[in-house]
C-alpha positions as CSV (number, residue, x, y, z in Angstrom):
1,M,17.5,41.8,14.2
2,S,15.7,38.5,14.2
3,S,15.8,36.2,17.3
4,T,17.2,32.7,17.1
5,K,14.6,29.9,16.9
6,S,15.4,26.8,18.9
7,A,14.6,23.1,18.5
8,D,15.6,19.7,19.9
9,I,16.9,18.7,16.4
10,I,17.4,20.2,13.0
11,I,17.2,18.2,9.8
12,A,18.9,19.3,6.6
13,G,17.0,17.9,3.7
14,I,13.4,16.8,3.4
15,G,13.6,14.1,0.8
16,A,13.2,10.4,1.4
17,H,15.2,10.1,4.5
18,G,14.8,13.6,6.0
19,S,11.0,13.5,5.7
20,A,11.0,10.0,7.3
21,A,13.3,11.1,10.1
22,A,11.1,14.2,10.7
23,W,8.0,12.1,11.2
24,Q,9.7,9.6,13.5
25,L,11.4,12.2,15.6
26,A,8.2,14.3,15.9
27,K,6.2,11.1,16.9
28,R,8.6,10.9,19.9
29,K,7.6,14.5,20.9
30,L,10.9,16.1,19.9
31,K,10.8,19.6,18.6
32,V,11.9,19.3,15.0
33,I,12.7,22.0,12.5
34,A,13.6,20.6,9.0
35,F,14.8,22.6,6.0
36,D,14.9,22.0,2.2
37,A,16.3,24.3,-0.4
38,Y,13.3,23.4,-2.6
39,Q,9.7,22.3,-2.3
40,P,9.6,18.5,-1.8
41,P,8.7,16.3,-3.3
42,H,10.7,17.7,-6.2
43,T,12.7,16.4,-9.2
44,L,16.0,18.0,-8.4
45,G,17.6,15.4,-6.1
46,S,17.3,11.6,-5.7
47,S,13.8,11.1,-4.3
48,H,11.6,11.1,-7.4
49,G,11.0,9.0,-10.5
50,E,7.4,7.8,-10.1
51,T,8.4,4.2,-9.0
52,R,11.1,2.6,-7.0
53,I,11.8,-1.1,-6.6
54,I,11.3,-2.6,-3.1
55,R,12.5,-6.2,-2.5
56,E,13.0,-8.3,0.6
57,V,15.7,-10.9,-0.5
58,Y,18.4,-8.2,-0.7
59,G,21.4,-9.2,-2.9
60,E,23.7,-6.3,-1.9
61,H,24.4,-7.8,1.6
62,P,22.4,-9.9,4.1
63,D,22.7,-7.1,6.7
64,Y,20.1,-5.1,4.7
65,V,17.4,-7.7,5.1
66,P,16.2,-6.9,8.7
67,I,16.1,-3.2,7.8
68,I,14.0,-3.7,4.7
69,Q,11.7,-6.1,6.6
70,K,11.1,-3.2,9.0
71,A,10.6,-0.8,6.1
72,Y,7.8,-3.0,4.7
73,E,6.0,-2.7,8.1
74,I,6.4,1.1,8.3
75,W,5.4,1.7,4.6
76,Q,2.2,-0.3,5.4
77,E,1.6,1.8,8.5
78,L,2.2,5.0,6.6
79,E,-0.1,3.9,3.8
80,H,-2.8,3.2,6.4
81,L,-2.4,6.6,8.0
82,N,-2.5,8.2,4.5
83,T,-5.9,6.7,3.6
84,D,-7.9,9.2,5.7
85,T,-8.6,11.4,2.7
86,V,-10.4,10.8,-0.5
87,S,-7.4,12.0,-2.4
88,S,-4.9,9.5,-0.8
89,E,-2.9,7.3,-3.2
90,P,-1.2,4.0,-2.6
91,L,2.4,4.0,-1.5
92,M,3.4,0.5,-2.4
93,H,2.3,-2.2,-4.9
94,I,3.5,-5.8,-4.7
95,T,4.0,-7.5,-8.1
96,G,6.9,-9.9,-7.3
97,G,10.3,-9.2,-8.7
98,I,13.0,-11.2,-10.5
99,T,16.7,-10.8,-10.6
100,I,18.2,-12.2,-13.8
101,G,21.8,-13.0,-14.6
102,R,24.3,-15.7,-15.1
103,P,24.5,-18.2,-12.2
104,E,27.9,-16.9,-11.2
105,S,26.9,-13.2,-11.4
106,R,27.2,-11.0,-8.3
107,A,23.4,-10.3,-8.5
108,I,22.4,-13.9,-8.4
109,K,25.0,-15.0,-5.8
110,G,24.0,-12.0,-3.6
111,V,20.3,-12.9,-3.6
112,R,21.1,-16.5,-2.9
113,K,23.3,-15.5,0.1
114,S,20.6,-13.3,1.6
115,S,18.0,-16.0,1.1
116,E,20.2,-18.6,2.8
117,T,21.3,-16.3,5.7
118,H,17.7,-15.3,6.6
119,A,15.8,-18.4,5.5
120,L,13.8,-16.4,3.0
121,P,12.0,-18.1,0.1
122,I,13.1,-17.5,-3.5
123,E,12.4,-19.4,-6.7
124,I,15.4,-20.2,-8.9
125,L,14.1,-20.4,-12.5
126,D,16.0,-21.4,-15.6
127,H,15.7,-19.3,-18.8
128,Q,13.0,-21.5,-20.2
129,E,10.8,-21.2,-17.2
130,I,11.2,-17.4,-17.1
131,R,10.2,-17.2,-20.7
132,R,7.2,-19.5,-20.1
133,R,5.9,-17.4,-17.2
134,W,6.7,-14.0,-18.6
135,P,7.1,-14.2,-22.4
136,Q,7.9,-10.5,-22.5
137,L,11.2,-11.4,-20.8
138,Q,13.7,-13.3,-23.0
139,P,16.8,-14.2,-20.9
140,R,19.7,-15.8,-22.7
141,E,20.3,-19.5,-22.3
142,N,23.2,-18.9,-19.9
143,M,20.9,-16.9,-17.5
144,I,18.8,-17.9,-14.6
145,G,16.4,-15.9,-12.4
146,A,15.8,-15.5,-8.6
147,Y,12.2,-14.6,-8.0
148,D,11.2,-12.7,-4.8
149,H,7.4,-12.8,-4.3
150,R,7.4,-9.8,-1.9
151,A,9.1,-7.5,-4.3
152,G,7.2,-4.6,-6.0
153,A,7.1,-0.9,-6.3
154,L,7.1,2.2,-4.1
155,F,5.7,5.5,-5.4
156,P,8.4,8.0,-4.2
157,E,6.5,11.2,-4.7
158,Q,3.5,9.9,-2.7
159,C,5.9,8.4,-0.1
160,V,7.7,11.7,0.5
161,S,4.4,13.6,0.6
162,A,3.0,11.1,3.1
163,H,6.0,11.4,5.4
164,I,5.7,15.2,5.2
165,K,2.1,15.1,6.0
166,Q,2.6,12.9,9.1
167,A,5.6,14.9,10.3
168,I,3.5,18.1,10.2
169,R,0.6,16.3,11.9
170,E,2.9,15.3,14.7
171,G,4.2,18.9,15.1
172,A,7.4,19.1,13.1
173,E,8.1,22.5,11.5
174,L,9.1,22.0,7.9
175,R,10.6,24.9,6.1
176,F,10.6,24.6,2.4
177,N,12.5,26.8,-0.1
178,E,14.9,27.8,2.7
179,R,18.5,26.9,2.2
180,I,21.0,26.3,5.0
181,M,24.0,28.6,4.5
182,K,26.2,27.7,7.5
183,W,26.2,25.5,10.5
184,K,28.6,25.1,13.4
185,P,28.9,23.5,16.8
186,D,28.7,26.2,19.4
187,G,29.5,24.4,22.6
188,Q,25.9,24.0,23.6
189,G,24.6,22.4,20.5
190,I,24.4,23.4,16.8
191,S,23.9,26.8,15.3
192,V,22.4,27.1,11.9
193,Q,22.1,30.1,9.6
194,T,19.7,29.9,6.7
195,E,18.7,32.5,4.0
196,Q,15.9,33.6,6.3
197,G,17.2,33.4,9.9
198,D,19.2,31.9,12.7
199,Y,18.3,28.6,14.4
200,H,19.7,26.5,17.3
201,A,19.3,22.8,18.2
202,D,20.8,20.2,20.4
203,Q,21.4,18.0,17.4
204,I,21.4,18.1,13.6
205,V,20.8,15.4,11.0
206,F,22.3,15.8,7.5
207,A,20.0,14.0,5.1
208,A,20.5,16.2,2.1
209,G,21.7,13.6,-0.4
210,A,24.0,15.0,-3.0
211,W,24.2,18.3,-1.0
212,N,25.6,16.6,2.1
213,Q,29.1,17.0,0.8
214,N,28.7,20.8,0.9
215,F,27.9,20.6,4.6
216,L,30.6,18.1,5.4
217,S,33.4,19.3,3.2
218,K,36.0,19.3,6.0
219,L,35.7,15.6,6.3
220,N,36.8,15.1,2.7
221,L,34.6,12.1,2.3
222,P,35.2,10.1,-0.9
223,L,31.7,10.6,-2.2
224,R,30.9,10.8,-5.9
225,L,27.8,12.1,-7.8
226,E,26.7,10.0,-10.6
227,R,24.3,11.0,-13.4
228,Q,21.5,8.5,-14.1
229,V,19.0,8.7,-16.9
230,L,15.5,7.3,-16.6
231,F,13.3,6.3,-19.6
232,W,9.7,5.4,-19.8
233,F,9.0,3.2,-22.9
234,Q,5.8,2.3,-24.6
235,P,6.3,-1.4,-25.5
236,A,6.5,-2.1,-29.3
237,S,4.0,-5.0,-28.8
238,S,2.1,-7.0,-26.2
239,L,1.4,-3.9,-24.1
240,D,-0.8,-5.8,-21.7
241,L,2.1,-8.1,-20.8
242,F,3.9,-5.1,-19.3
243,K,1.1,-4.1,-16.9
244,P,1.8,-4.8,-13.2
245,E,-0.8,-7.6,-13.0
246,H,1.2,-9.5,-15.7
247,C,4.7,-8.4,-15.1
248,P,7.1,-8.4,-12.0
249,N,9.7,-5.8,-11.7
250,H,12.9,-7.2,-13.2
251,S,16.6,-6.4,-12.7
252,W,19.2,-7.8,-15.1
253,E,22.9,-8.2,-14.9
254,W,22.8,-8.1,-18.7
255,S,26.6,-8.2,-19.0
256,P,29.2,-9.0,-16.4
257,G,29.1,-6.2,-13.8
258,K,26.5,-4.3,-15.8
259,A,23.0,-3.8,-14.5
260,L,19.7,-2.4,-15.7
261,Y,16.2,-2.6,-14.2
262,C,12.5,-2.2,-15.3
263,Q,9.3,-1.5,-13.6
264,P,5.9,-2.5,-15.1
265,D,3.8,0.0,-16.8
266,Y,1.7,1.8,-14.1
267,G,0.1,4.1,-16.7
268,G,3.0,6.2,-17.9
269,G,5.2,3.6,-19.6
270,V,7.7,1.0,-18.6
271,K,10.4,2.7,-16.5
272,T,13.8,1.4,-17.6
273,A,17.3,2.5,-16.6
274,F,20.9,1.5,-16.1
275,H,22.0,1.0,-12.5
276,H,25.4,2.7,-12.2
277,D,28.0,3.4,-14.9
278,G,26.7,6.9,-15.3
279,E,28.8,10.0,-15.8
280,M,30.5,11.5,-12.7
281,F,30.2,15.1,-11.8
282,D,31.0,17.3,-8.8
283,D,28.2,19.8,-8.1
284,P,24.5,18.8,-7.7
285,E,23.5,22.1,-9.1
286,Q,25.3,21.3,-12.3
287,L,23.7,18.0,-13.2
288,D,23.2,17.8,-16.9
289,R,19.5,17.2,-17.2
290,T,19.5,17.0,-21.0
291,V,18.8,13.5,-22.2
292,S,20.7,12.7,-25.4
293,E,20.2,10.3,-28.3
294,A,23.3,8.5,-27.0
295,D,21.7,7.9,-23.6
296,E,18.7,6.3,-25.3
297,R,20.7,4.3,-27.8
298,S,23.0,2.7,-25.2
299,L,20.0,1.6,-23.1
300,R,18.1,0.2,-26.2
301,N,21.2,-1.7,-27.2
302,A,21.5,-3.3,-23.7
303,F,17.9,-4.6,-23.6
304,A,17.3,-5.3,-27.3
305,D,17.7,-9.1,-27.1
306,I,16.5,-9.7,-23.5
307,I,13.3,-7.6,-23.6
308,P,12.7,-7.2,-27.3
309,Q,9.0,-6.3,-27.1
310,L,9.9,-3.3,-25.0
311,N,11.8,-1.6,-27.8
312,G,9.0,0.9,-28.7
313,R,8.8,4.7,-28.5
314,V,10.0,6.8,-25.6
315,I,7.2,8.4,-23.7
316,K,9.4,10.5,-21.5
317,S,12.8,10.7,-19.9
318,A,14.5,12.4,-17.0
319,A,17.9,12.7,-15.4
320,C,18.6,12.2,-11.7
321,M,21.6,11.5,-9.6
322,Y,23.1,9.0,-7.2
323,T,25.5,9.9,-4.4
324,D,27.9,7.0,-4.3
325,T,30.2,5.7,-1.6
326,P,33.3,3.7,-2.8
327,D,31.8,0.4,-1.7
328,F,28.2,1.4,-2.6
329,H,26.9,0.8,0.9
330,F,25.1,3.5,2.9
331,L,26.5,6.0,5.3
332,I,24.6,6.3,8.5
333,D,26.7,7.3,11.5
334,R,27.7,10.2,13.8
335,H,30.2,12.8,12.8
336,P,33.6,11.7,14.0
337,G,34.3,15.0,15.6
338,H,30.8,15.9,16.9
339,S,28.6,13.3,18.5
340,N,25.5,15.5,18.1
341,V,25.8,15.5,14.3
342,I,24.2,12.5,12.5
343,I,25.0,11.9,8.9
344,C,22.4,10.0,6.9
345,S,23.0,8.6,3.4
346,P,24.4,8.7,0.7
347,C,22.6,5.6,-0.5
348,S,24.5,4.9,-3.8
349,G,21.3,4.5,-5.8
350,H,19.5,1.8,-3.8
351,G,18.3,3.6,-0.6
352,F,14.8,4.8,-1.2
353,K,13.1,1.6,-0.3
354,F,14.8,1.7,3.1
355,S,13.9,5.3,4.0
356,A,10.9,4.5,6.1
357,A,13.0,2.3,8.4
358,I,16.1,4.6,8.2
359,G,13.9,7.4,9.6
360,E,13.3,5.3,12.6
361,I,17.0,4.4,12.9
362,I,17.8,8.2,12.9
363,A,15.2,8.7,15.6
364,D,16.8,5.9,17.7
365,M,20.2,7.5,17.3
366,A,19.0,10.9,18.3
367,T,17.3,9.6,21.4
368,S,20.2,7.3,22.4
369,R,18.4,4.1,21.9
370,E,20.4,0.9,21.2
371,P,20.4,0.1,17.5
372,R,18.3,-2.9,16.7
373,Y,20.3,-3.7,13.6
374,D,24.0,-4.4,12.8
375,M,25.1,-1.0,11.5
376,A,28.8,-1.8,11.0
377,L,28.3,-1.9,7.2
378,F,27.3,1.8,7.2
379,N,29.9,3.4,9.5
380,I,31.9,6.4,8.6
381,D,35.3,5.0,9.6
382,R,35.5,3.0,6.4
383,L,35.2,6.1,4.3
384,L,37.8,8.0,6.3
385,N,40.3,5.2,5.6
386,R,41.9,6.2,2.3
387,D,43.5,2.8,1.8
388,S,40.1,1.1,1.2
389,Q,39.5,-0.2,-2.3
390,T,36.6,0.8,-4.5
391,Q,34.3,-2.2,-5.2
392,C,31.8,-2.8,-7.9
393,P,28.1,-2.4,-7.2
394,D,26.1,-5.6,-6.6
395,D,22.8,-4.5,-8.1
């Protein structure tokens, strides 16, 4: 009979947020044991896809801005730490980024609000100026753009790998391909049973993305899994214009309440996808990973007139998933019945860029430090209130 291994804190999930939390907690000399059912970075959850947008003037809500500003700092720190080997790769690349939509669209209004709230610079460009600067982009005459010069890309697989590397360097024990089967409060902390053994800790962090719902089923949280399909296109013409040195990342409210985004071509094609409006499903193990002609056709139809030169062949495609809250804001809070249980995410498809800072937030929570941000937007009480209304995403 195996003995129980003990730690100060256990983490369920070693994706974007779990790996960041493992590093930050281990830096503070806590004994950390983290588990992932697979071998991260992997393509089975929500922490992959080669590139992710990062932007400072955050249109979803002004309260995100101080957190993303801290995330920029930590990504730069992590990149510096990651440059100690000849095989190290960059974690972040700044190209600038533009949000495009009608002046009255949620996306444009949200960016303007964050800019005004935090006195952040943005350029408001009409459709003619956008076309002049970036002829590969062809916004309609009723569209404008809000340009954020600090926006760019994160490389998620490298980011997760870097967090894992630093967590291990600081002494965290990361256990890959080991699935948590059960957990329970035991009066003196948290007991965890995995496929391979028994563990005990003072606290536990659930950062398992789409799998969080399995661990927290008794709370009956109103979370939804959403299938998202990613495409990498070879532009039909003007290939050079889609390289990062000539192209910002660009997000479009191409139709009222409908969003898509593109990243420049970093060598594997122009990554393009819808943001939300995907098919809903219940079990993360049952995600339909087959990409259909209908998936491709609907995306091509959406960008045909606004990014016409992009309409070339598909280099590759993939399916991933969002874990959505009803209001599309994050969930970062303590379990309402157990103060030593921290719930991190779901991030509703826009959380990766924040993960470096959220790891630090989780470490603050676990060590009883006062939060440095207004966290009310992310509290669990709003999700336990069944009278709350579902809202539309802002991005």
